[in-house]
All heavy atoms as TSV, in Angstrom:
chain	resi	resn	atom	element	x	y	z
A	1	MET	N	N	16.640	-5.930	0.896
A	1	MET	CA	C	15.666	-5.239	0.328
A	1	MET	C	C	16.418	-3.933	-0.337
A	1	MET	O	O	17.182	-3.262	0.454
A	1	MET	CB	C	14.582	-4.872	1.224
A	1	MET	CG	C	13.507	-3.973	0.633
A	1	MET	SD	S	12.110	-3.555	1.664
A	1	MET	CE	C	12.038	-4.738	2.931
A	2	GLY	N	N	15.974	-3.587	-1.485
A	2	GLY	CA	C	16.690	-2.482	-2.196
A	2	GLY	C	C	15.987	-1.179	-1.674
A	2	GLY	O	O	14.951	-1.057	-1.021
A	3	PHE	N	N	16.769	-0.047	-2.047
A	3	PHE	CA	C	16.306	1.267	-1.608
A	3	PHE	C	C	14.954	1.687	-2.165
A	3	PHE	O	O	14.040	2.157	-1.471
A	3	PHE	CB	C	17.425	2.344	-2.090
A	3	PHE	CG	C	16.946	3.732	-1.838
A	3	PHE	CD1	C	17.049	4.225	-0.469
A	3	PHE	CD2	C	16.572	4.571	-2.831
A	3	PHE	CE1	C	16.725	5.563	-0.223
A	3	PHE	CE2	C	16.114	5.857	-2.628
A	3	PHE	CZ	C	16.315	6.379	-1.241
A	4	ILE	N	N	14.745	1.388	-3.397
A	4	ILE	CA	C	13.393	1.796	-4.095
A	4	ILE	C	C	12.315	0.959	-3.464
A	4	ILE	O	O	11.276	1.626	-3.140
A	4	ILE	CB	C	13.547	1.509	-5.570
A	4	ILE	CG1	C	14.695	2.321	-6.145
A	4	ILE	CG2	C	12.196	1.788	-6.273
A	4	ILE	CD1	C	14.579	3.097	-7.451
A	5	ARG	N	N	12.526	-0.285	-3.165
A	5	ARG	CA	C	11.481	-1.119	-2.600
A	5	ARG	C	C	11.181	-0.550	-1.224
A	5	ARG	O	O	9.966	-0.518	-0.835
A	5	ARG	CB	C	11.973	-2.532	-2.427
A	5	ARG	CG	C	11.182	-3.470	-1.719
A	5	ARG	CD	C	9.804	-3.679	-2.338
A	5	ARG	NE	N	8.939	-4.512	-1.489
A	5	ARG	CZ	C	8.222	-5.438	-1.869
A	5	ARG	NH1	N	7.999	-5.804	-3.132
A	5	ARG	NH2	N	7.334	-6.068	-1.057
A	6	GLN	N	N	12.142	-0.149	-0.402
A	6	GLN	CA	C	11.898	0.374	0.824
A	6	GLN	C	C	11.131	1.717	0.813
A	6	GLN	O	O	10.187	1.930	1.530
A	6	GLN	CB	C	13.254	0.751	1.606
A	6	GLN	CG	C	13.862	-0.427	2.124
A	6	GLN	CD	C	15.335	-0.098	2.636
A	6	GLN	OE1	O	15.731	1.059	2.669
A	6	GLN	NE2	N	15.936	-1.103	3.500
A	7	GLN	N	N	11.433	2.524	-0.236
A	7	GLN	CA	C	10.717	3.744	-0.361
A	7	GLN	C	C	9.206	3.552	-0.755
A	7	GLN	O	O	8.359	4.227	-0.442
A	7	GLN	CB	C	11.372	4.688	-1.472
A	7	GLN	CG	C	12.690	5.193	-1.025
A	7	GLN	CD	C	12.639	5.871	0.242
A	7	GLN	OE1	O	11.855	6.831	0.445
A	7	GLN	NE2	N	13.557	5.468	1.240
A	8	GLU	N	N	9.065	2.489	-1.696
A	8	GLU	CA	C	7.570	2.077	-2.014
A	8	GLU	C	C	6.858	1.676	-0.847
A	8	GLU	O	O	5.710	2.033	-0.755
A	8	GLU	CB	C	7.690	1.068	-3.051
A	8	GLU	CG	C	8.205	1.479	-4.500
A	8	GLU	CD	C	8.501	0.437	-5.492
A	8	GLU	OE1	O	8.619	-0.787	-5.029
A	8	GLU	OE2	O	8.586	0.715	-6.678
A	9	GLU	N	N	7.510	0.886	0.021
A	9	GLU	CA	C	6.713	0.376	1.191
A	9	GLU	C	C	6.522	1.568	2.139
A	9	GLU	O	O	5.394	1.498	2.759
A	9	GLU	CB	C	7.575	-0.788	1.828
A	9	GLU	CG	C	7.500	-2.069	1.104
A	9	GLU	CD	C	8.135	-3.245	1.798
A	9	GLU	OE1	O	8.528	-3.038	3.087
A	9	GLU	OE2	O	8.267	-4.363	1.247
A	10	ASN	N	N	7.369	2.483	2.197
A	10	ASN	CA	C	7.263	3.624	3.194
A	10	ASN	C	C	6.057	4.441	2.665
A	10	ASN	O	O	5.296	4.942	3.487
A	10	ASN	CB	C	8.580	4.359	3.247
A	10	ASN	CG	C	9.453	3.809	4.117
A	10	ASN	OD1	O	9.286	2.832	4.951
A	10	ASN	ND2	N	10.810	4.234	3.878
A	11	LEU	N	N	5.975	4.649	1.382
A	11	LEU	CA	C	4.919	5.339	0.735
A	11	LEU	C	C	3.612	4.580	1.036
A	11	LEU	O	O	2.550	5.297	1.401
A	11	LEU	CB	C	5.114	5.586	-0.715
A	11	LEU	CG	C	3.886	6.092	-1.493
A	11	LEU	CD1	C	3.592	7.526	-1.133
A	11	LEU	CD2	C	4.105	5.962	-2.981
A	12	ALA	N	N	3.634	3.337	0.811
A	12	ALA	CA	C	2.268	2.674	1.134
A	12	ALA	C	C	1.930	2.723	2.516
A	12	ALA	O	O	0.635	2.794	2.813
A	12	ALA	CB	C	2.554	1.051	0.585
A	13	MET	N	N	2.801	2.554	3.488
A	13	MET	CA	C	2.487	2.780	4.842
A	13	MET	C	C	1.946	4.085	5.172
A	13	MET	O	O	1.035	4.179	5.960
A	13	MET	CB	C	3.764	2.491	5.690
A	13	MET	CG	C	4.153	1.015	5.716
A	13	MET	SD	S	5.672	0.660	6.606
A	13	MET	CE	C	5.338	1.325	8.257
A	14	ARG	N	N	2.454	5.230	4.552
A	14	ARG	CA	C	1.912	6.467	4.781
A	14	ARG	C	C	0.640	6.644	4.243
A	14	ARG	O	O	-0.301	7.244	5.017
A	14	ARG	CB	C	2.849	7.541	4.149
A	14	ARG	CG	C	4.118	7.804	4.991
A	14	ARG	CD	C	4.810	9.125	4.541
A	14	ARG	NE	N	5.078	9.141	3.071
A	14	ARG	CZ	C	6.220	8.774	2.441
A	14	ARG	NH1	N	7.175	8.286	3.101
A	14	ARG	NH2	N	6.319	8.930	1.153
A	15	LEU	N	N	0.330	6.130	3.078
A	15	LEU	CA	C	-0.985	6.098	2.495
A	15	LEU	C	C	-2.048	5.320	3.351
A	15	LEU	O	O	-3.134	5.704	3.499
A	15	LEU	CB	C	-0.948	5.535	1.104
A	15	LEU	CG	C	-0.314	6.549	0.072
A	15	LEU	CD1	C	-0.084	5.850	-1.199
A	15	LEU	CD2	C	-1.137	7.825	-0.083
A	16	LEU	N	N	-1.555	4.119	3.832
A	16	LEU	CA	C	-2.387	3.389	4.700
A	16	LEU	C	C	-2.758	4.101	5.972
A	16	LEU	O	O	-3.937	4.071	6.452
A	16	LEU	CB	C	-1.710	1.952	5.015
A	16	LEU	CG	C	-1.690	0.885	4.025
A	16	LEU	CD1	C	-0.785	-0.228	4.286
A	16	LEU	CD2	C	-3.197	0.395	3.801
A	17	ARG	N	N	-1.808	4.635	6.590
A	17	ARG	CA	C	-2.052	5.428	7.782
A	17	ARG	C	C	-3.082	6.610	7.532
A	17	ARG	O	O	-3.996	6.755	8.327
A	17	ARG	CB	C	-0.755	6.086	8.343
A	17	ARG	CG	C	0.066	5.083	9.149
A	17	ARG	CD	C	1.222	5.849	9.875
A	17	ARG	NE	N	2.069	4.837	10.403
A	17	ARG	CZ	C	3.362	4.520	10.042
A	17	ARG	NH1	N	3.927	5.174	8.946
A	17	ARG	NH2	N	4.043	3.592	10.503
A	18	TRP	N	N	-2.826	7.312	6.460
A	18	TRP	CA	C	-3.820	8.324	6.064
A	18	TRP	C	C	-5.197	7.794	5.907
A	18	TRP	O	O	-6.155	8.379	6.251
A	18	TRP	CB	C	-3.244	8.948	4.797
A	18	TRP	CG	C	-4.242	10.041	4.257
A	18	TRP	CD1	C	-4.409	11.245	4.665
A	18	TRP	CD2	C	-5.160	9.880	3.133
A	18	TRP	NE1	N	-5.404	11.918	3.960
A	18	TRP	CE2	C	-5.833	11.047	3.004
A	18	TRP	CE3	C	-5.375	8.811	2.202
A	18	TRP	CZ2	C	-6.786	11.208	1.943
A	18	TRP	CZ3	C	-6.318	8.899	1.253
A	18	TRP	CH2	C	-7.007	10.094	1.094
A	19	GLN	N	N	-5.325	6.665	5.153
A	19	GLN	CA	C	-6.679	6.067	5.005
A	19	GLN	C	C	-7.253	5.591	6.295
A	19	GLN	O	O	-8.484	5.798	6.466
A	19	GLN	CB	C	-6.421	4.728	4.052
A	19	GLN	CG	C	-7.607	4.322	3.472
A	19	GLN	CD	C	-8.246	5.239	2.443
A	19	GLN	OE1	O	-7.545	6.053	1.797
A	19	GLN	NE2	N	-9.571	5.180	2.227
A	20	TYR	N	N	-6.519	5.103	7.238
A	20	TYR	CA	C	-7.101	4.763	8.533
A	20	TYR	C	C	-7.489	5.974	9.253
A	20	TYR	O	O	-8.622	6.029	9.834
A	20	TYR	CB	C	-6.097	4.014	9.379
A	20	TYR	CG	C	-5.874	2.547	9.025
A	20	TYR	CD1	C	-4.693	2.037	8.571
A	20	TYR	CD2	C	-6.949	1.707	9.076
A	20	TYR	CE1	C	-4.440	0.771	8.265
A	20	TYR	CE2	C	-6.838	0.342	8.732
A	20	TYR	CZ	C	-5.543	-0.067	8.318
A	20	TYR	OH	O	-5.474	-1.424	8.038
A	21	GLN	N	N	-6.791	7.083	9.292
A	21	GLN	CA	C	-7.234	8.294	9.898
A	21	GLN	C	C	-8.446	8.920	9.153
A	21	GLN	O	O	-9.393	9.467	9.855
A	21	GLN	CB	C	-6.057	9.249	9.856
A	21	GLN	CG	C	-4.862	9.048	10.724
A	21	GLN	CD	C	-3.633	9.907	10.467
A	21	GLN	OE1	O	-3.682	10.812	9.610
A	21	GLN	NE2	N	-2.617	9.724	11.332
A	22	LYS	N	N	-8.394	8.791	7.943
A	22	LYS	CA	C	-9.608	9.367	7.083
A	22	LYS	C	C	-10.850	8.717	7.543
A	22	LYS	O	O	-11.996	9.279	7.597
A	22	LYS	CB	C	-9.255	9.279	5.683
A	22	LYS	CG	C	-10.429	9.805	4.769
A	22	LYS	CD	C	-9.968	9.638	3.249
A	22	LYS	CE	C	-11.073	10.029	2.438
A	22	LYS	NZ	N	-10.804	9.768	0.961
A	23	ASN	N	N	-10.815	7.394	7.633
A	23	ASN	CA	C	-11.948	6.608	8.008
A	23	ASN	C	C	-12.238	6.481	9.528
A	23	ASN	O	O	-13.129	5.779	9.977
A	23	ASN	CB	C	-11.791	5.209	7.453
A	23	ASN	CG	C	-11.842	5.172	5.886
A	23	ASN	OD1	O	-12.485	6.102	5.368
A	23	ASN	ND2	N	-11.106	4.288	5.321
A	24	ASN	N	N	-11.460	7.207	10.331
A	24	ASN	CA	C	-11.619	7.069	11.779
A	24	ASN	C	C	-11.563	5.616	12.229
A	24	ASN	O	O	-12.237	5.248	13.073
A	24	ASN	CB	C	-12.912	7.777	12.227
A	24	ASN	CG	C	-12.899	9.302	12.051
A	24	ASN	OD1	O	-11.879	9.880	12.214
A	24	ASN	ND2	N	-13.976	9.830	11.684
A	25	THR	N	N	-10.604	4.879	11.666
A	25	THR	CA	C	-10.356	3.513	12.163
A	25	THR	C	C	-9.047	3.511	12.866
A	25	THR	O	O	-8.081	4.023	12.447
A	25	THR	CB	C	-10.288	2.628	10.815
A	25	THR	OG1	O	-11.359	2.985	9.965
A	25	THR	CG2	C	-10.152	1.212	11.100
A	26	PRO	N	N	-8.963	2.624	13.899
A	26	PRO	CA	C	-7.817	2.550	14.635
A	26	PRO	C	C	-6.689	1.958	13.806
A	26	PRO	O	O	-6.881	0.893	13.033
A	26	PRO	CB	C	-8.005	1.630	15.786
A	26	PRO	CG	C	-9.380	1.116	15.557
A	26	PRO	CD	C	-9.986	1.922	14.535
A	27	GLU	N	N	-5.404	2.488	13.887
A	27	GLU	CA	C	-4.304	2.011	13.141
A	27	GLU	C	C	-3.884	0.762	13.640
A	27	GLU	O	O	-3.811	0.569	14.850
A	27	GLU	CB	C	-3.211	3.027	13.121
A	27	GLU	CG	C	-2.054	2.749	12.087
A	27	GLU	CD	C	-1.061	3.975	12.167
A	27	GLU	OE1	O	-1.454	5.017	11.990
A	27	GLU	OE2	O	0.018	3.576	12.451
A	28	PRO	N	N	-3.560	-0.336	12.816
A	28	PRO	CA	C	-3.119	-1.612	13.421
A	28	PRO	C	C	-1.668	-1.441	13.881
A	28	PRO	O	O	-1.032	-0.501	13.656
A	28	PRO	CB	C	-3.223	-2.482	12.164
A	28	PRO	CG	C	-2.976	-1.705	10.997
A	28	PRO	CD	C	-3.757	-0.339	11.365
A	29	ASP	N	N	-1.170	-2.565	14.484
A	29	ASP	CA	C	0.180	-2.703	15.028
A	29	ASP	C	C	1.200	-2.369	13.834
A	29	ASP	O	O	0.808	-2.669	12.706
A	29	ASP	CB	C	0.338	-4.107	15.474
A	29	ASP	CG	C	1.673	-4.388	16.119
A	29	ASP	OD1	O	2.036	-3.596	17.029
A	29	ASP	OD2	O	2.453	-5.232	15.466
A	30	PRO	N	N	2.227	-1.743	14.096
A	30	PRO	CA	C	3.202	-1.344	13.116
A	30	PRO	C	C	3.682	-2.586	12.197
A	30	PRO	O	O	3.928	-2.342	11.022
A	30	PRO	CB	C	4.404	-0.797	13.913
A	30	PRO	CG	C	3.811	-0.264	15.102
A	30	PRO	CD	C	2.667	-1.177	15.432
A	31	LEU	N	N	3.854	-3.726	12.893
A	31	LEU	CA	C	4.285	-4.888	12.113
A	31	LEU	C	C	3.130	-5.269	11.093
A	31	LEU	O	O	3.403	-5.663	9.925
A	31	LEU	CB	C	4.588	-6.077	13.045
A	31	LEU	CG	C	5.128	-7.335	12.338
A	31	LEU	CD1	C	6.398	-7.030	11.609
A	31	LEU	CD2	C	5.370	-8.393	13.392
A	32	VAL	N	N	1.879	-5.225	11.602
A	32	VAL	CA	C	0.774	-5.508	10.615
A	32	VAL	C	C	0.677	-4.554	9.499
A	32	VAL	O	O	0.568	-4.872	8.354
A	32	VAL	CB	C	-0.566	-5.547	11.425
A	32	VAL	CG1	C	-1.778	-5.761	10.512
A	32	VAL	CG2	C	-0.506	-6.670	12.432
A	33	LEU	N	N	0.925	-3.209	9.835
A	33	LEU	CA	C	0.949	-2.189	8.863
A	33	LEU	C	C	2.065	-2.417	7.867
A	33	LEU	O	O	1.730	-2.252	6.581
A	33	LEU	CB	C	1.085	-0.894	9.493
A	33	LEU	CG	C	0.723	0.329	8.730
A	33	LEU	CD1	C	-0.732	0.419	8.286
A	33	LEU	CD2	C	1.128	1.627	9.481
A	34	LYS	N	N	3.194	-2.813	8.268
A	34	LYS	CA	C	4.300	-3.164	7.377
A	34	LYS	C	C	4.005	-4.262	6.510
A	34	LYS	O	O	4.295	-4.259	5.318
A	34	LYS	CB	C	5.618	-3.306	8.134
A	34	LYS	CG	C	6.780	-3.540	7.272
A	34	LYS	CD	C	8.079	-3.402	8.076
A	34	LYS	CE	C	9.306	-3.540	7.179
A	34	LYS	NZ	N	9.463	-2.652	6.079
A	35	ASN	N	N	3.439	-5.342	7.071
A	35	ASN	CA	C	3.025	-6.423	6.160
A	35	ASN	C	C	2.053	-6.050	5.072
A	35	ASN	O	O	2.118	-6.539	3.951
A	35	ASN	CB	C	2.450	-7.571	7.063
A	35	ASN	CG	C	3.583	-8.216	7.879
A	35	ASN	OD1	O	4.726	-8.176	7.564
A	35	ASN	ND2	N	3.255	-8.844	8.933
A	36	GLN	N	N	1.147	-5.239	5.540
A	36	GLN	CA	C	0.026	-4.815	4.684
A	36	GLN	C	C	0.651	-4.038	3.466
A	36	GLN	O	O	0.420	-4.236	2.212
A	36	GLN	CB	C	-1.019	-3.918	5.222
A	36	GLN	CG	C	-2.008	-4.634	6.103
A	36	GLN	CD	C	-2.973	-3.645	6.725
A	36	GLN	OE1	O	-2.733	-2.499	6.840
A	36	GLN	NE2	N	-4.080	-4.209	7.288
A	37	ALA	N	N	1.685	-3.130	3.830
A	37	ALA	CA	C	2.344	-2.308	2.811
A	37	ALA	C	C	3.088	-3.213	1.789
A	37	ALA	O	O	3.143	-2.976	0.651
A	37	ALA	CB	C	3.218	-1.351	3.421
A	38	GLY	N	N	3.788	-4.222	2.428
A	38	GLY	CA	C	4.555	-5.091	1.593
A	38	GLY	C	C	3.723	-5.921	0.607
A	38	GLY	O	O	4.123	-6.031	-0.520
A	39	ARG	N	N	2.620	-6.270	1.043
A	39	ARG	CA	C	1.576	-7.037	0.054
A	39	ARG	C	C	1.135	-6.038	-0.993
A	39	ARG	O	O	0.957	-6.475	-2.150
A	39	ARG	CB	C	0.445	-7.684	0.892
A	39	ARG	CG	C	0.738	-8.873	1.580
A	39	ARG	CD	C	-0.444	-9.610	2.145
A	39	ARG	NE	N	-1.363	-8.733	2.867
A	39	ARG	CZ	C	-1.300	-8.657	4.262
A	39	ARG	NH1	N	-0.404	-9.180	5.057
A	39	ARG	NH2	N	-2.215	-7.888	4.729
A	40	ILE	N	N	0.877	-4.839	-0.654
A	40	ILE	CA	C	0.305	-3.906	-1.537
A	40	ILE	C	C	1.406	-3.546	-2.640
A	40	ILE	O	O	1.171	-3.585	-3.786
A	40	ILE	CB	C	-0.065	-2.595	-0.853
A	40	ILE	CG1	C	-1.383	-2.782	-0.084
A	40	ILE	CG2	C	-0.141	-1.374	-1.928
A	40	ILE	CD1	C	-1.743	-1.665	0.816
A	41	VAL	N	N	2.676	-3.464	-2.206
A	41	VAL	CA	C	3.753	-3.216	-3.161
A	41	VAL	C	C	3.927	-4.361	-4.053
A	41	VAL	O	O	4.104	-4.299	-5.268
A	41	VAL	CB	C	4.996	-2.776	-2.462
A	41	VAL	CG1	C	6.238	-2.750	-3.351
A	41	VAL	CG2	C	4.857	-1.426	-1.712
A	42	ASP	N	N	3.941	-5.610	-3.497
A	42	ASP	CA	C	4.110	-6.831	-4.290
A	42	ASP	C	C	2.927	-6.954	-5.324
A	42	ASP	O	O	3.135	-7.173	-6.570
A	42	ASP	CB	C	3.922	-8.106	-3.337
A	42	ASP	CG	C	5.168	-8.281	-2.557
A	42	ASP	OD1	O	6.212	-7.770	-2.865
A	42	ASP	OD2	O	5.021	-9.091	-1.649
A	43	ASP	N	N	1.638	-6.547	-4.913
A	43	ASP	CA	C	0.587	-6.635	-5.863
A	43	ASP	C	C	0.774	-5.540	-6.924
A	43	ASP	O	O	0.492	-5.817	-8.185
A	43	ASP	CB	C	-0.809	-6.397	-5.121
A	43	ASP	CG	C	-1.220	-7.580	-4.391
A	43	ASP	OD1	O	-0.629	-8.657	-4.484
A	43	ASP	OD2	O	-2.075	-7.411	-3.484
A	44	ALA	N	N	1.211	-4.334	-6.548
A	44	ALA	CA	C	1.414	-3.309	-7.434
A	44	ALA	C	C	2.470	-3.678	-8.484
A	44	ALA	O	O	2.271	-3.405	-9.757
A	44	ALA	CB	C	1.872	-1.998	-6.753
A	45	HIS	N	N	3.488	-4.282	-8.112
A	45	HIS	CA	C	4.562	-4.767	-9.082
A	45	HIS	C	C	3.993	-5.890	-10.044
A	45	HIS	O	O	4.290	-5.794	-11.284
A	45	HIS	CB	C	5.818	-5.319	-8.343
A	45	HIS	CG	C	6.730	-4.231	-7.783
A	45	HIS	ND1	N	7.745	-3.696	-8.598
A	45	HIS	CD2	C	6.817	-3.457	-6.680
A	45	HIS	CE1	C	8.379	-2.744	-7.924
A	45	HIS	NE2	N	7.756	-2.682	-6.776
A	46	ARG	N	N	3.239	-6.791	-9.503
A	46	ARG	CA	C	2.729	-7.777	-10.355
A	46	ARG	C	C	1.736	-7.148	-11.362
A	46	ARG	O	O	1.799	-7.394	-12.527
A	46	ARG	CB	C	1.890	-8.703	-9.526
A	46	ARG	CG	C	1.252	-9.852	-10.278
A	46	ARG	CD	C	0.483	-10.910	-9.371
A	46	ARG	NE	N	-0.500	-10.184	-8.580
A	46	ARG	CZ	C	-1.617	-9.692	-8.995
A	46	ARG	NH1	N	-2.050	-9.782	-10.188
A	46	ARG	NH2	N	-2.472	-9.085	-8.081
A	47	ILE	N	N	0.952	-6.305	-10.919
A	47	ILE	CA	C	-0.060	-5.534	-11.802
A	47	ILE	C	C	0.700	-4.782	-12.933
A	47	ILE	O	O	0.309	-4.769	-14.034
A	47	ILE	CB	C	-1.020	-4.714	-11.083
A	47	ILE	CG1	C	-1.988	-5.592	-10.290
A	47	ILE	CG2	C	-1.780	-3.798	-11.958
A	47	ILE	CD1	C	-2.824	-4.798	-9.224
A	48	ALA	N	N	1.770	-3.994	-12.479
A	48	ALA	CA	C	2.619	-3.270	-13.348
A	48	ALA	C	C	3.250	-4.068	-14.431
A	48	ALA	O	O	3.344	-3.673	-15.633
A	48	ALA	CB	C	3.591	-2.489	-12.567
A	49	ARG	N	N	3.796	-5.229	-14.029
A	49	ARG	CA	C	4.363	-6.177	-15.106
A	49	ARG	C	C	3.222	-6.719	-16.015
A	49	ARG	O	O	3.467	-6.713	-17.203
A	49	ARG	CB	C	4.815	-7.375	-14.282
A	49	ARG	CG	C	6.328	-7.192	-13.802
A	49	ARG	CD	C	6.939	-8.584	-13.423
A	49	ARG	NE	N	6.218	-9.265	-12.439
A	49	ARG	CZ	C	6.240	-9.164	-11.116
A	49	ARG	NH1	N	7.062	-8.287	-10.657
A	49	ARG	NH2	N	5.518	-9.929	-10.335
A	50	GLU	N	N	2.013	-6.910	-15.625
A	50	GLU	CA	C	0.970	-7.382	-16.524
A	50	GLU	C	C	0.455	-6.286	-17.423
A	50	GLU	O	O	0.114	-6.476	-18.574
A	50	GLU	CB	C	-0.153	-7.989	-15.699
A	50	GLU	CG	C	0.256	-9.279	-14.892
A	50	GLU	CD	C	-0.853	-9.694	-13.964
A	50	GLU	OE1	O	-1.950	-8.978	-13.799
A	50	GLU	OE2	O	-0.693	-10.721	-13.271
A	51	ARG	N	N	0.277	-5.075	-16.919
A	51	ARG	CA	C	-0.315	-4.069	-17.543
A	51	ARG	C	C	0.599	-2.908	-18.153
A	51	ARG	O	O	0.143	-2.099	-18.860
A	51	ARG	CB	C	-1.380	-3.326	-16.772
A	51	ARG	CG	C	-2.538	-4.309	-16.293
A	51	ARG	CD	C	-3.577	-3.606	-15.489
A	51	ARG	NE	N	-4.500	-4.410	-14.892
A	51	ARG	CZ	C	-5.327	-4.139	-13.940
A	51	ARG	NH1	N	-5.364	-2.786	-13.573
A	51	ARG	NH2	N	-6.163	-4.995	-13.449
A	52	GLY	N	N	1.825	-2.901	-17.568
A	52	GLY	CA	C	2.755	-1.760	-17.938
A	52	GLY	C	C	2.249	-0.498	-17.360
A	52	GLY	O	O	2.517	0.564	-17.898
A	53	SER	N	N	1.673	-0.520	-16.077
A	53	SER	CA	C	1.264	0.680	-15.469
A	53	SER	C	C	2.199	1.348	-14.603
A	53	SER	O	O	3.243	0.730	-14.282
A	53	SER	CB	C	-0.131	0.442	-14.694
A	53	SER	OG	O	-1.129	-0.014	-15.624
A	54	ASN	N	N	1.852	2.505	-14.065
A	54	ASN	CA	C	2.665	3.223	-13.011
A	54	ASN	C	C	2.440	2.678	-11.645
A	54	ASN	O	O	1.348	2.535	-11.144
A	54	ASN	CB	C	2.237	4.679	-13.115
A	54	ASN	CG	C	3.044	5.631	-12.052
A	54	ASN	OD1	O	3.411	5.116	-11.064
A	54	ASN	ND2	N	3.253	6.731	-12.561
A	55	ILE	N	N	3.500	2.357	-10.958
A	55	ILE	CA	C	3.438	1.682	-9.628
A	55	ILE	C	C	2.706	2.608	-8.746
A	55	ILE	O	O	1.871	2.060	-7.936
A	55	ILE	CB	C	4.885	1.400	-9.085
A	55	ILE	CG1	C	5.662	0.353	-9.945
A	55	ILE	CG2	C	4.830	0.886	-7.616
A	55	ILE	CD1	C	5.128	-1.022	-9.919
A	56	LEU	N	N	3.081	3.851	-8.607
A	56	LEU	CA	C	2.368	4.785	-7.660
A	56	LEU	C	C	0.883	4.823	-7.921
A	56	LEU	O	O	0.184	4.704	-6.813
A	56	LEU	CB	C	3.047	6.255	-7.866
A	56	LEU	CG	C	2.437	7.250	-7.034
A	56	LEU	CD1	C	2.762	6.886	-5.502
A	56	LEU	CD2	C	3.045	8.652	-7.324
A	57	SER	N	N	0.410	4.863	-9.067
A	57	SER	CA	C	-1.106	4.883	-9.184
A	57	SER	C	C	-1.714	3.617	-8.833
A	57	SER	O	O	-2.793	3.592	-8.259
A	57	SER	CB	C	-1.358	5.321	-10.726
A	57	SER	OG	O	-0.909	4.245	-11.566
A	58	ILE	N	N	-0.977	2.456	-9.072
A	58	ILE	CA	C	-1.517	1.262	-8.655
A	58	ILE	C	C	-1.605	1.033	-7.107
A	58	ILE	O	O	-2.526	0.587	-6.566
A	58	ILE	CB	C	-0.598	-0.008	-9.196
A	58	ILE	CG1	C	-0.712	-0.002	-10.774
A	58	ILE	CG2	C	-1.005	-1.375	-8.595
A	58	ILE	CD1	C	0.288	-0.773	-11.470
A	59	ILE	N	N	-0.478	1.519	-6.404
A	59	ILE	CA	C	-0.445	1.511	-4.928
A	59	ILE	C	C	-1.650	2.323	-4.411
A	59	ILE	O	O	-2.398	1.789	-3.529
A	59	ILE	CB	C	0.797	2.099	-4.486
A	59	ILE	CG1	C	2.021	0.995	-4.714
A	59	ILE	CG2	C	0.758	2.324	-2.945
A	59	ILE	CD1	C	3.363	1.464	-4.359
A	60	LYS	N	N	-1.910	3.496	-4.979
A	60	LYS	CA	C	-2.994	4.311	-4.436
A	60	LYS	C	C	-4.341	3.666	-4.684
A	60	LYS	O	O	-5.281	3.617	-3.815
A	60	LYS	CB	C	-2.887	5.626	-5.167
A	60	LYS	CG	C	-1.880	6.601	-4.716
A	60	LYS	CD	C	-1.946	7.950	-5.469
A	60	LYS	CE	C	-0.944	8.814	-5.097
A	60	LYS	NZ	N	-0.896	10.022	-5.850
A	61	SER	N	N	-4.388	2.956	-5.849
A	61	SER	CA	C	-5.690	2.319	-6.190
A	61	SER	C	C	-5.874	1.160	-5.251
A	61	SER	O	O	-7.042	0.887	-4.757
A	61	SER	CB	C	-5.640	1.844	-7.659
A	61	SER	OG	O	-6.784	1.023	-7.871
A	62	LEU	N	N	-4.883	0.341	-5.040
A	62	LEU	CA	C	-4.990	-0.706	-4.050
A	62	LEU	C	C	-5.417	-0.360	-2.686
A	62	LEU	O	O	-6.336	-1.032	-2.053
A	62	LEU	CB	C	-3.673	-1.698	-4.056
A	62	LEU	CG	C	-3.329	-2.455	-5.364
A	62	LEU	CD1	C	-1.952	-2.923	-5.240
A	62	LEU	CD2	C	-4.329	-3.511	-5.545
A	63	ILE	N	N	-4.842	0.647	-2.218
A	63	ILE	CA	C	-5.124	1.147	-0.886
A	63	ILE	C	C	-6.613	1.736	-0.845
A	63	ILE	O	O	-7.279	1.465	0.165
A	63	ILE	CB	C	-4.112	2.223	-0.380
A	63	ILE	CG1	C	-2.847	1.565	-0.113
A	63	ILE	CG2	C	-4.611	2.979	0.820
A	63	ILE	CD1	C	-1.690	2.452	0.144
A	64	SER	N	N	-7.013	2.441	-1.739
A	64	SER	CA	C	-8.413	2.828	-1.759
A	64	SER	C	C	-9.404	1.713	-1.941
A	64	SER	O	O	-10.437	1.796	-1.329
A	64	SER	CB	C	-8.616	3.917	-2.844
A	64	SER	OG	O	-8.618	3.313	-4.193
A	65	ASP	N	N	-9.031	0.676	-2.587
A	65	ASP	CA	C	-9.889	-0.528	-2.684
A	65	ASP	C	C	-9.902	-1.254	-1.245
A	65	ASP	O	O	-10.961	-1.819	-0.975
A	65	ASP	CB	C	-9.397	-1.606	-3.691
A	65	ASP	CG	C	-9.544	-1.068	-5.221
A	65	ASP	OD1	O	-10.326	-0.153	-5.354
A	65	ASP	OD2	O	-8.939	-1.625	-6.059
A	66	MET	N	N	-8.912	-1.179	-0.581
A	66	MET	CA	C	-8.898	-1.863	0.848
A	66	MET	C	C	-10.000	-1.195	1.736
A	66	MET	O	O	-10.575	-1.788	2.543
A	66	MET	CB	C	-7.508	-1.726	1.487
A	66	MET	CG	C	-6.518	-2.707	0.969
A	66	MET	SD	S	-4.947	-2.489	1.884
A	66	MET	CE	C	-5.411	-2.749	3.586
A	67	LYS	N	N	-10.241	0.125	1.503
A	67	LYS	CA	C	-11.170	0.866	2.508
A	67	LYS	C	C	-12.530	0.313	2.256
A	67	LYS	O	O	-13.328	0.370	3.031
A	67	LYS	CB	C	-10.946	2.318	2.291
A	67	LYS	CG	C	-11.732	2.771	1.185
A	67	LYS	CD	C	-11.697	4.423	1.277
A	67	LYS	CE	C	-12.370	4.811	0.039
A	67	LYS	NZ	N	-12.573	6.273	-0.031
A	68	ASN	N	N	-12.875	-0.165	0.969
A	68	ASN	CA	C	-14.104	-0.609	0.700
A	68	ASN	C	C	-14.339	-2.006	1.089
A	68	ASN	O	O	-15.569	-2.493	1.007
A	68	ASN	CB	C	-14.300	-0.503	-0.785
A	68	ASN	CG	C	-14.297	0.928	-1.319
A	68	ASN	OD1	O	-14.646	1.927	-0.573
A	68	ASN	ND2	N	-13.822	1.232	-2.541
A	69	LYS	N	N	-13.354	-2.788	1.478
A	69	LYS	CA	C	-13.519	-4.125	1.944
A	69	LYS	C	C	-13.897	-4.175	3.521
A	69	LYS	O	O	-13.417	-3.347	4.181
A	69	LYS	CB	C	-12.201	-4.972	1.739
A	69	LYS	CG	C	-11.824	-5.179	0.298
A	69	LYS	CD	C	-10.736	-6.025	0.178
A	69	LYS	CE	C	-10.275	-6.222	-1.253
A	69	LYS	NZ	N	-9.083	-6.962	-1.380
A	70	PRO	N	N	-14.851	-5.090	3.772
A	70	PRO	CA	C	-15.137	-5.112	5.247
A	70	PRO	C	C	-14.106	-5.560	6.043
A	70	PRO	O	O	-13.139	-6.107	5.817
A	70	PRO	CB	C	-16.394	-6.099	5.286
A	70	PRO	CG	C	-16.462	-6.815	3.953
A	70	PRO	CD	C	-15.468	-6.027	2.963
């Protein structure tokens, strides 16, 4: 895994942790959190290729959408 990919996943993990704390939801196991972050980054890259958008804004949007799902 490349350096930039690692940084994107680390950012996604920080944002996920913040979202869990904000919603007073218990944080999942670190491995689960890492898998969630990886899926978010994958989705962000796919969306960026399709739309030509900024990866950071897509990651933030995907994480905020997760909080609205049951």
